[in-house]
PASEBA-1860 file (N, C-alpha, C; in nm, 3 decimals):
! residues 110
1> MPTTVFRC> 3.552/0.350/-0.349/3.596/0.212/-0.346/3.489/0.117/-0.401 ~ 3.362/0.120/-0.351/3.263/0.028/-0.406/3.240/0.048/-0.555 ~ 3.248/0.173/-0.604/3.227/0.197/-0.746/3.336/0.132/-0.828 ~ 3.461/0.141/-0.784/3.573/0.079/-0.854/3.558/-0.073/-0.855 ~ 3.520/-0.130/-0.743/3.500/-0.275/-0.735/3.390/-0.317/-0.831 ~ 3.280/-0.243/-0.831/3.168/-0.277/-0.918/3.208/-0.267/-1.065 ~ 3.285/-0.165/-1.101/3.331/-0.150/-1.240/3.419/-0.268/-1.281 ~ 3.508/-0.310/-1.192/3.594/-0.425/-1.223/3.512/-0.551/-1.242
9> LLLSLAIV> 3.410/-0.569/-1.157/3.323/-0.686/-1.171/3.250/-0.683/-1.304 ~ 3.198/-0.566/-1.341/3.127/-0.555/-1.469/3.220/-0.581/-1.586 ~ 3.342/-0.528/-1.581/3.439/-0.552/-1.688/3.469/-0.700/-1.700 ~ 3.491/-0.765/-1.587/3.520/-0.908/-1.587/3.404/-0.987/-1.647 ~ 3.284/-0.951/-1.606/3.166/-1.020/-1.657/3.149/-0.997/-1.806 ~ 3.173/-0.875/-1.853/3.159/-0.844/-1.995/3.259/-0.924/-2.078 ~ 3.379/-0.939/-2.029/3.480/-1.014/-2.104/3.441/-1.161/-2.111 ~ 3.392/-1.215/-2.000/3.354/-1.356/-1.999/3.232/-1.379/-2.087
17> HGSSYAAS> 3.133/-1.289/-2.082/3.013/-1.306/-2.164/3.039/-1.284/-2.312 ~ 3.140/-1.205/-2.347/3.163/-1.167/-2.486/3.227/-1.275/-2.570 ~ 3.261/-1.386/-2.512/3.329/-1.489/-2.589/3.267/-1.624/-2.561 ~ 3.290/-1.719/-2.654/3.230/-1.849/-2.633/3.332/-1.959/-2.604 ~ 3.455/-1.945/-2.650/3.557/-2.045/-2.623/3.690/-1.976/-2.598 ~ 3.766/-2.028/-2.504/3.899/-1.974/-2.478/3.994/-2.035/-2.578 ~ 3.983/-1.992/-2.703/4.055/-2.056/-2.812/4.200/-2.011/-2.821 ~ 4.226/-1.886/-2.799/4.362/-1.836/-2.820/4.438/-1.826/-2.688
25> AHEQDQLS> 4.568/-1.829/-2.700/4.654/-1.813/-2.582/4.636/-1.674/-2.524 ~ 4.617/-1.574/-2.610/4.597/-1.437/-2.562/4.470/-1.427/-2.476 ~ 4.363/-1.490/-2.521/4.239/-1.487/-2.444/4.257/-1.558/-2.310 ~ 4.325/-1.670/-2.311/4.350/-1.742/-2.186/4.433/-1.656/-2.091 ~ 4.532/-1.584/-2.144/4.612/-1.493/-2.061/4.525/-1.384/-2.001 ~ 4.436/-1.329/-2.083/4.348/-1.222/-2.035/4.253/-1.273/-1.926 ~ 4.199/-1.391/-1.944/4.110/-1.447/-1.844/4.184/-1.484/-1.716 ~ 4.307/-1.527/-1.728/4.389/-1.553/-1.610/4.416/-1.423/-1.536
33> LIQRQLDT> 4.437/-1.316/-1.611/4.455/-1.184/-1.551/4.329/-1.142/-1.475 ~ 4.214/-1.170/-1.530/4.088/-1.139/-1.462/4.080/-1.215/-1.330 ~ 4.121/-1.341/-1.332/4.118/-1.419/-1.208/4.209/-1.356/-1.102 ~ 4.327/-1.311/-1.143/4.417/-1.246/-1.047/4.358/-1.115/-0.996 ~ 4.290/-1.042/-1.085/4.227/-0.916/-1.044/4.111/-0.943/-0.949 ~ 4.038/-1.051/-0.969/3.933/-1.087/-0.876/3.990/-1.118/-0.738 ~ 4.105/-1.185/-0.735/4.172/-1.209/-0.606/4.206/-1.078/-0.538 ~ 4.257/-0.982/-0.616/4.293/-0.851/-0.562/4.169/-0.779/-0.511
41> IERLATRA> 4.062/-0.781/-0.589/3.938/-0.716/-0.547/3.886/-0.778/-0.418 ~ 3.893/-0.909/-0.409/3.845/-0.977/-0.289/3.930/-0.938/-0.167 ~ 4.061/-0.929/-0.184/4.147/-0.885/-0.073/4.115/-0.742/-0.032 ~ 4.094/-0.653/-0.130/4.059/-0.514/-0.099/3.925/-0.506/-0.027 ~ 3.829/-0.585/-0.070/3.699/-0.584/-0.005/3.709/-0.636/0.138 ~ 3.792/-0.736/0.161/3.812/-0.788/0.296/3.873/-0.682/0.386 ~ 3.973/-0.610/0.333/4.033/-0.500/0.410/3.931/-0.391/0.439 ~ 3.854/-0.355/0.338/3.753/-0.250/0.356/3.649/-0.291/0.459
49> EGASTAEP> 3.610/-0.417/0.455/3.512/-0.465/0.553/3.569/-0.458/0.694 ~ 3.696/-0.496/0.708/3.760/-0.489/0.839/3.776/-0.347/0.890 ~ 3.794/-0.254/0.797/3.814/-0.114/0.836/3.682/-0.039/0.854 ~ 3.573/-0.097/0.807/3.445/-0.026/0.816/3.395/-0.027/0.960 ~ 3.334/0.082/0.996/3.275/0.092/1.129/3.130/0.134/1.113 ~ 3.045/0.069/1.186/2.902/0.101/1.180/2.874/0.213/1.279 ~ 2.830/0.324/1.227/2.794/0.437/1.311/2.650/0.416/1.359 ~ 2.617/0.462/1.479/2.481/0.441/1.531/2.371/0.499/1.443
57> GDRYRFDY> 2.397/0.610/1.375/2.294/0.673/1.293/2.292/0.627/1.148 ~ 2.380/0.535/1.110/2.384/0.489/0.972/2.257/0.415/0.934 ~ 2.206/0.450/0.817/2.085/0.383/0.768/2.121/0.267/0.677 ~ 2.234/0.277/0.609/2.279/0.174/0.516/2.422/0.136/0.545 ~ 2.456/0.017/0.498/2.595/-0.027/0.501/2.621/-0.110/0.376 ~ 2.747/-0.127/0.343/2.784/-0.204/0.225/2.773/-0.352/0.256 ~ 2.716/-0.429/0.166/2.695/-0.573/0.186/2.815/-0.650/0.133 ~ 2.918/-0.661/0.214/3.041/-0.729/0.174/3.020/-0.879/0.148
65> PRLSQDIQ> 2.941/-0.950/0.227/2.918/-1.092/0.196/2.856/-1.114/0.058 ~ 2.763/-1.028/0.019/2.701/-1.042/-0.113/2.804/-1.015/-0.223 ~ 2.889/-0.915/-0.203/2.995/-0.887/-0.299/3.086/-1.009/-0.313 ~ 3.121/-1.069/-0.202/3.207/-1.188/-0.205/3.141/-1.302/-0.283 ~ 3.011/-1.319/-0.265/2.939/-1.423/-0.340/2.942/-1.396/-0.489 ~ 2.925/-1.269/-0.527/2.928/-1.234/-0.670/3.068/-1.253/-0.728 ~ 3.170/-1.220/-0.652/3.308/-1.242/-0.698/3.331/-1.391/-0.720 ~ 3.283/-1.473/-0.627/3.296/-1.618/-0.642/3.224/-1.666/-0.767
73> RIRQGVQG> 3.108/-1.610/-0.793/3.028/-1.649/-0.911/3.104/-1.617/-1.040 ~ 3.164/-1.499/-1.045/3.242/-1.461/-1.164/3.363/-1.552/-1.176 ~ 3.431/-1.576/-1.064/3.550/-1.663/-1.065/3.515/-1.802/-1.118 ~ 3.403/-1.857/-1.072/3.361/-1.989/-1.119/3.328/-1.987/-1.268 ~ 3.268/-1.878/-1.315/3.237/-1.867/-1.457/3.362/-1.864/-1.543 ~ 3.462/-1.789/-1.500/3.588/-1.781/-1.574/3.656/-1.917/-1.572 ~ 3.663/-1.978/-1.454/3.729/-2.108/-1.443/3.656/-2.214/-1.524 ~ 3.523/-2.211/-1.520/3.446/-2.307/-1.599/3.466/-2.289/-1.748
81> YLSPSRAQ> 3.491/-2.165/-1.790/3.516/-2.137/-1.931/3.656/-2.184/-1.971 ~ 3.753/-2.162/-1.883/3.891/-2.202/-1.915/3.908/-2.353/-1.915 ~ 3.837/-2.422/-1.830/3.847/-2.568/-1.827/3.707/-2.627/-1.808 ~ 3.628/-2.629/-1.916/3.491/-2.681/-1.905/3.490/-2.831/-1.879 ~ 3.393/-2.874/-1.799/3.381/-3.017/-1.771/3.306/-3.088/-1.883 ~ 3.216/-3.014/-1.949/3.140/-3.069/-2.061/3.077/-2.953/-2.136 ~ 3.030/-2.980/-2.254/2.972/-2.876/-2.337/2.823/-2.860/-2.305 ~ 2.792/-2.794/-2.197/2.656/-2.770/-2.155/2.634/-2.620/-2.140
89> PRDPSELV> 2.511/-2.575/-2.151/2.484/-2.433/-2.129/2.519/-2.393/-1.986 ~ 2.559/-2.269/-1.971/2.591/-2.217/-1.838/2.466/-2.202/-1.754 ~ 2.488/-2.196/-1.623/2.381/-2.165/-1.529/2.337/-2.021/-1.553 ~ 2.209/-1.998/-1.581/2.166/-1.864/-1.619/2.143/-1.767/-1.504 ~ 2.175/-1.804/-1.380/2.148/-1.712/-1.269/2.234/-1.587/-1.283 ~ 2.180/-1.476/-1.237/2.245/-1.347/-1.253/2.309/-1.302/-1.123 ~ 2.403/-1.208/-1.137/2.462/-1.145/-1.019/2.357/-1.058/-0.954 ~ 2.370/-1.041/-0.826/2.276/-0.958/-0.753/2.301/-0.811/-0.785
97> GEYRLDIP> 2.423/-0.765/-0.765/2.460/-0.629/-0.802/2.411/-0.521/-0.708 ~ 2.331/-0.550/-0.611/2.281/-0.451/-0.516/2.352/-0.476/-0.383 ~ 2.434/-0.381/-0.340/2.519/-0.403/-0.224/2.487/-0.311/-0.107 ~ 2.372/-0.249/-0.106/2.336/-0.162/0.004/2.236/-0.233/0.093 ~ 2.267/-0.241/0.222/2.177/-0.304/0.318/2.113/-0.197/0.405 ~ 1.985/-0.211/0.431/1.920/-0.124/0.528/1.959/-0.172/0.668 ~ 1.994/-0.078/0.752/2.027/-0.111/0.889/1.904/-0.079/0.972 ~ 1.851/-0.180/1.044/1.732/-0.154/1.124/1.765/-0.052/1.234
105> PAEPSP> 1.670/0.035/1.266/1.696/0.134/1.370/1.721/0.066/1.503 ~ 1.815/0.121/1.578/1.846/0.064/1.710/1.730/0.093/1.805 ~ 1.696/-0.008/1.883/1.588/0.010/1.980/1.644/0.086/2.100 ~ 1.567/0.182/2.149/1.616/0.257/2.266/1.626/0.167/2.388 ~ 1.729/0.189/2.465/1.747/0.107/2.586/1.655/0.158/2.697 ~ 1.601/0.067/2.778/1.504/0.109/2.882/1.567/0.187/2.993
END
């Protein structure tokens, strides 16, 4: 599941980075499709987060909040491209892309 989500995010980002203006109707349709797919990915991630259970011996867990932030970042980039407020350079900040969190060891109870 996380690999599929990550691949979709990378595809979305590649499509947005590969173009400079949403000039054609076909491109606008494709970018709108990306927005719908981001909604789907976000719903799937929310379900996965709800279904995840933290086992006592787990060392890592998936960082769903960070994934959600990156999805929002991509969504804003697509939306800003489809309806720019002005002709300014984009914000150059990058996606985090690292979704594994270290889980601190549980302290033994006295």
